[in-house]
C-alpha positions, 0 to 999 in steps of 0.5 A, spaced: 494 525 536 490 529 531 493 529 524 493 535 519 491 532 513 492 535 506 485 533 502 485 530 495 478 529 494 475 526 488 468 525 485 464 519 482 464 512 486 472 513 488 470 519 492 464 515 495 469 510 497 474 514 500 469 517 505 468 510 507 476 508 508 478 515 510 477 513 517 482 508 517 487 512 513 486 517 518 488 512 524 494 510 519 497 517 519 496 517 527 499 510 528 506 511 532 510 508 526 508 514 521 508 519 527 515 516 528 517 516 521 516 524 521 519 525 528 525 521 527 524 517 533 521 510 530 526 504 532 530 502 526 529 495 527 521 497 526 523 500 520 527 494 518 521 489 519 517 494 515 522 493 509 522 486 509 515 485 510 514 490 504 519 486 500 515 480 500 508 483 500 510 488 494 513 482 490 506 478 491 502 484 490 505 485 483 503 478 481 496 479 483 496 486 478 499 482 473 494 477 473 488 482 474 491 486 468 490 479 463 482 480 464 482 488 464 476 490 459 481 496 456 488 495 454 489 502 457 488 499 464 492 493 462 498 497 461 496 501 467 496 495 472 502 492 468 506 499 469 504 499 476 506 492 478 513 493 474 515 500 477 513 497 484 518 491 484 523 495 481 523 501 486 522 498 492 527 492 491 532 498 489 530 503 494 529 497 500 537 495 499 539 502 499 535 503 506 538 497 509 545 499 507 544 506 510 541 502 517 547 498 517 543 491 517 545 485 514 545 485 506 541 479 506 536 481 510 531 482 505 532 475 502 531 471 508 524 474 510 519 469 513 512 473 512 509 475 518 502 473 520 499 479 517 503 480 511 501 472 509 494 474 511 494 480 507 497 477 501 492 471 501 486 476 501 488 480 495 490 474 491 483 470 493 479 476 490 483 477 484 483 470 482 476 468 484 472 474 484 470 479 478 475 484 475 472 489 479 472 486 485 479 484 484 481 491 482 478 493 489 482 488 493 489 491 490 486 499 490 487 501 497 495 499 497 496 504 491 491 509 493 492 509 501 500 508 500 500 515 495 496 519 500 500 517 506 506 519 501 503 526 501 502 526 508 510 524 509 512 529 504 509 535 507 512 533 514 519 530 512 523 527 517 530 528 521 532 521 520 536 521 514 534 513 512 527 515 513 527 522 509 530 518 503 524 513 503 520 519 504 523 522 498 521 516 494 514 520 494 516 527 492 514 529 485 507 527 482 509 521 478 506 516 483 500 520 484 499 521 477 499 514 476 494 512 481 489 517 479 489 514 472 487 508 475 482 511 479 479 514 473 479 508 470 475 505 476 470 510 476 469 509 469 468 501 470 463 503 476 458 506 472 457 500 468 457 495 474 451 493 478 449 496 485 450 490 488 457 489 485 459 496 487 457 495 494 461 488 494 467 492 491 467 497 497 467 492 502 473 489 499 476 495 499 475 497 506 478 490 508 484 491 504 485 498 508 484 495 514 490 490 512 494 496 511 493 499 518 495 492 520 501 492 516 504 498 519 502 495 526 505 489 525 512 492 523 511 497 529 509 491 534 514 486 531 509 481 530 511 474 530 508 467 529 506 464 536 510 459 539 507 452 538 508 447 544 
């Protein structure tokens, strides 16, 4: 399936980075999870699996953002990372609970999540880069989650959904507030890219590409009902 994409091109290093991760982003938009959201044909169980795993991921992601903020080179970037962490946890927890209720699932669904193999691996990947690498490398690890999510949101808002619960989730992306927040962080990334070396930029690009692949895997794991293998 060929997906028509609204283009939001950037200049600078992040513009070059997007060229590298855009093929994976397009694969995300073509994934049956995303196309099923817009047609309304996605199985509710797959969406509930996504909500549960996303709740786990966002909580851990927020911890990584908070840790990263403590080593940010500017107070403006510290504030941006902390605000993004706080906003992600607040919005996701409230909205996820509402969507679980709309879909008639047990109210404690989000409180008894066992991380899937992909969710656990993605969290470990991000956490390791934030706590053991340079600030720029850590920033590259958290960047695709907010950026690819924002671009997926642009696509979903443009297409909408016939399913009321899916449309409610899509509505969360309406308006420019989230995009503006992401763009401010991307501007800070471009400023930092001008003062780090070429080798560090190359390493950061590799990290961001891997994180973007994890983004695809996250959607796919929810769609496929990924589970830990049964041991003998």
